C-alpha positions in Angstrom: 0.0 0.0 0.0 1.4 3.4 -1.0 1.9 5.6 2.0 -0.1 8.9 2.0 1.7 12.0 0.8 2.6 14.5 3.5 0.7 17.7 3.7 4.0 19.5 4.4 6.3 20.0 1.5 9.9 18.9 1.9 12.1 21.8 2.8 14.6 22.8 0.1 18.2 22.0 1.1 20.7 24.8 0.7 23.2 24.1 -2.2 26.9 24.5 -1.6 29.4 24.5 -4.5 32.7 23.2 -3.2 35.7 23.9 -5.4 39.0 22.0 -4.5 41.6 20.1 -6.5 42.0 17.5 -3.8 39.5 14.6 -4.1 40.2 13.7 -0.4 39.2 17.3 0.7 36.1 17.2 -1.5 35.1 13.8 0.0 35.5 15.1 3.6 33.6 18.3 3.0 30.8 16.4 1.1 30.3 14.1 4.1 30.2 17.1 6.6 27.7 19.0 4.5 25.5 16.0 3.9 25.4 15.4 7.7 24.4 19.0 8.2 21.5 18.8 5.8 23.2 20.7 2.9 23.5 19.6 -0.7 27.1 19.7 -2.1 28.0 20.3 -5.8 31.7 19.3 -6.3 34.2 20.8 -8.7 37.9 19.9 -9.0 39.0 23.1 -10.7 38.0 26.6 -11.5 36.6 26.2 -15.0 34.5 23.3 -14.0 33.1 25.4 -11.1 32.1 28.2 -13.5 30.3 25.6 -15.7 28.4 24.1 -12.8 27.4 27.5 -11.3 26.1 28.6 -14.8 23.8 25.6 -14.9 22.7 25.5 -11.3 23.1 28.6 -9.1 24.4 27.6 -5.6 23.4 29.4 -2.4 27.1 29.6 -1.3 30.5 28.7 -2.6 33.5 27.2 -0.8 36.6 28.0 -2.8 40.1 26.5 -2.6 42.6 29.4 -3.1 45.4 27.5 -4.6 44.6 25.3 -7.7 46.4 24.6 -10.9 45.6 26.5 -14.1 42.9 28.9 -12.7 43.3 29.6 -9.0 40.5 30.3 -6.6 41.0 34.1 -6.7 40.6 34.3 -10.5 37.7 31.8 -10.4 36.0 34.1 -7.8 36.6 37.2 -9.9 35.0 35.5 -13.0 32.0 34.3 -10.9 31.5 37.8 -9.6 31.3 39.3 -13.1 28.1 37.4 -13.8 25.0 39.3 -12.4 23.2 36.1 -11.3 26.3 34.8 -9.4 27.6 38.1 -8.0 25.5 38.1 -4.8 26.5 34.5 -3.8 28.9 34.5 -0.8 32.3 32.9 -1.4 34.3 31.5 1.5 37.9 30.8 0.7 39.6 27.7 2.0 43.4 28.1 2.1 46.6 26.9 3.6 48.0 30.4 3.0 48.1 32.5 6.1 49.9 35.6 4.8 47.9 38.8 5.2 48.4 39.6 1.5 46.9 36.3 0.4 43.9 36.8 2.8 43.4 40.3 1.3 43.6 38.9 -2.2 40.6 36.7 -1.3 38.6 39.7 -0.1 39.6 41.8 -3.1 38.4 39.0 -5.4 35.0 39.1 -3.8 35.2 36.6 -0.9 33.3 37.2 2.3 35.4 35.0 4.6 38.2 32.5 4.7 39.1 29.2 6.5 42.6 28.0 7.1 43.3 24.4 6.1 42.9 21.8 7.5 39.2 22.7 7.6 37.3 21.7 10.7 33.8 20.4 9.8 32.0 22.0 12.7 33.5 25.5 12.1 32.9 25.1 8.3 29.2 24.4 8.8 28.9 27.2 11.3 30.5 29.7 8.9 28.2 28.6 6.1 25.1 29.1 8.3 26.1 32.6 9.2 26.8 33.7 5.6 23.7 32.1 4.2 21.6 34.0 6.8 23.4 37.3 6.0 22.9 36.7 2.2 19.2 36.1 2.7 18.8 39.3 4.8 20.6 41.3 2.2 18.5 39.8 -0.6 15.3 40.4 1.3 16.2 44.1 1.8 16.9 44.5 -1.9 13.7 42.8 -2.9 11.8 45.1 -0.5 13.5 48.1 -2.0 12.5 47.0 -5.5 8.9 46.3 -4.5 8.8 49.8 -3.0 9.8 51.2 -6.4 13.3 52.2 -5.2 15.7 52.8 -8.1 18.8 51.9 -6.2 22.2 50.3 -6.9 25.6 49.9 -5.3 29.1 50.0 -6.6 32.7 49.5 -5.4 35.2 52.4 -5.2 36.0 51.8 -8.9 32.4 52.4 -10.0 31.9 48.8 -10.8 28.3 47.7 -10.2 27.9 45.3 -7.3 24.1 45.0 -7.2 21.0 46.8 -8.3 17.3 46.5 -7.7 15.7 45.0 -10.9 14.0 48.3 -11.7 17.2 50.2 -11.5 19.1 47.6 -13.5 16.4 47.8 -16.2 16.6 51.6 -16.3 20.4 51.6 -16.5 20.4 49.0 -19.4 18.0 51.2 -21.3 20.5 54.1 -21.3 22.5 55.0 -24.5 25.8 54.9 -22.7 27.8 51.7 -21.9 28.7 50.4 -18.4 32.3 51.6 -18.9 31.1 55.2 -19.1 29.1 55.0 -15.9 32.0 53.3 -14.0 34.4 56.0 -15.2 32.0 58.8 -14.1 31.5 57.2 -10.7 35.1 56.4 -10.1 36.0 60.1 -10.6 33.1 61.2 -8.4 34.0 58.7 -5.6 37.6 59.8 -5.5 36.5 63.1 -3.8 34.4 61.5 -2.0 30.9 62.9 -2.3 28.8 64.0 0.7 25.6 62.1 1.6 22.7 63.5 -0.4 24.9 65.0 -3.1 23.6 64.7 -6.7 25.3 64.4 -10.1 24.0 64.1 -13.6 24.5 60.7 -15.4 24.9 61.1 -19.1 22.7 63.3 -21.3 19.4 61.3 -20.9 18.2 63.3 -17.9 19.1 60.8 -15.3 20.6 62.0 -12.0 22.3 60.1 -9.2 21.9 60.8 -5.5 24.7 59.5 -3.2 23.1 57.7 -0.2 26.2 56.8 1.7 28.4 53.7 2.4 26.3 50.9 4.0 29.3 48.5 4.1 33.0 48.8 3.7 33.9 49.4 0.0 30.2 49.6 -1.0 28.7 52.9 -2.3 25.0 53.3 -2.5 23.1 55.4 -5.1 19.5 56.3 -6.0 18.6 56.9 -9.7 16.5 60.0 -10.2 14.4 60.9 -13.2 14.6 64.3 -14.8 11.4 65.7 -13.3 12.1 64.4 -9.8 8.4 63.7 -9.2 9.2 60.7 -6.9 11.3 63.0 -4.7 8.7 65.7 -4.7 6.0 63.2 -3.7 8.2 61.9 -0.9 8.8 65.3 0.5 5.1 66.3 0.2 3.9 63.2 2.0 6.6 62.9 4.7 6.7 66.6 5.6 3.1 67.6 4.8 4.1 70.2 2.2 2.3 71.6 -0.8 3.7 70.9 -4.3 5.3 74.3 -4.5 6.8 74.1 -1.0 8.2 70.6 -1.9 9.8 72.1 -5.1 11.4 74.9 -3.1 12.7 72.6 -0.4 14.1 70.2 -3.0 16.2 72.9 -4.6 17.3 74.1 -1.2 18.6 70.6 -0.5 20.6 70.9 -3.7 22.3 74.1 -2.5 20.4 76.6 -4.6 20.0 80.2 -3.5 16.7 82.0 -3.3 17.4 83.9 -6.5 18.3 80.7 -8.3 15.2 78.9 -7.1 13.1 81.9 -8.2 14.6 81.7 -11.7 14.1 77.9 -11.9 10.5 78.0 -10.7 9.6 81.4 -12.3 8.9 82.9 -8.9 9.8 86.3 -7.5 12.3 86.3 -4.6 9.5 87.6 -2.3 7.3 84.6 -3.2 10.3 82.2 -2.6 10.7 83.8 0.9 7.0 83.3 1.7 7.3 79.6 0.8 10.4 79.3 2.9 8.5 80.8 5.9 5.8 78.1 5.6 8.4 75.4 5.1 10.3 76.4 8.3 7.1 76.5 10.2 5.9 73.1 9.1 9.4 71.5 9.6 9.9 73.2 13.0 13.3 74.6 11.9 14.7 78.1 11.9 17.0 78.2 8.9 17.6 76.8 5.4 20.5 74.7 6.6 18.3 72.8 9.0 15.6 72.5 6.4 18.0 71.1 3.8 19.4 68.6 6.3 15.9 67.4 7.1 15.1 67.0 3.4 18.3 65.1 2.7 17.6 62.8 5.6 14.2 61.9 4.1 15.6 61.6 0.5 18.5 59.4 1.4 16.7 57.0 3.8 16.6 53.4 2.5 
């Protein structure tokens, strides 16, 4: 008699891609992962790992640093160049203990390293931590996209690390190539910019607002459309302003003088001042510096 099917679906096992040129090490790690309820995909060298990851995206990768032909550092760099694989945490396993070698792993995109010989209990514990962190990060990015946030992050060289799907779609629709954006951001980040600062991106009417550095080496930006309607709506709703007051405050946050704001919005300086008085009253501030700081705080919150 066939046993009845369970009403509860079987939980999906996390998939770990293990890359090591030692069959003995692969066997030991496979046994440890299986006992921990994890599924292991095994690769003996870098190119095989790239091929496996392309066919079945793992949840996390364990990477031997020293391998013939393509070492773990180069394999990690190539994995990180693929958008679908870039968010996957990579833990290096290495017998190397020099600081320079450890830094090479982090520079290549790794999130952690283990010194060989690997201890199974420590290995599984590290995997659990990084899987949890990766899921929290992905959940946050998904929430940002569902909220319509056009946001992305780069490294200090302007290379894209991640983007919400809407931001990625908008960037891909632009007439400039990724190299142009990376070059522009690299120059901007060399200063570096202040939180809330804006800069035009190309000639298509896009602007970038710098949101800060949420993690070491990661720089967060929001894409802005030419008309800034999303920002105006945010200021209106958050600070209970009229459309015109929100426009004036937005330009104040960008460092414009009353005269410049009057020219942009076709208002007399007297009218700009009247709007400022209402803005100060509603925000509970006494000057334009405090008003600008409050606006930037709302515009850069994530």
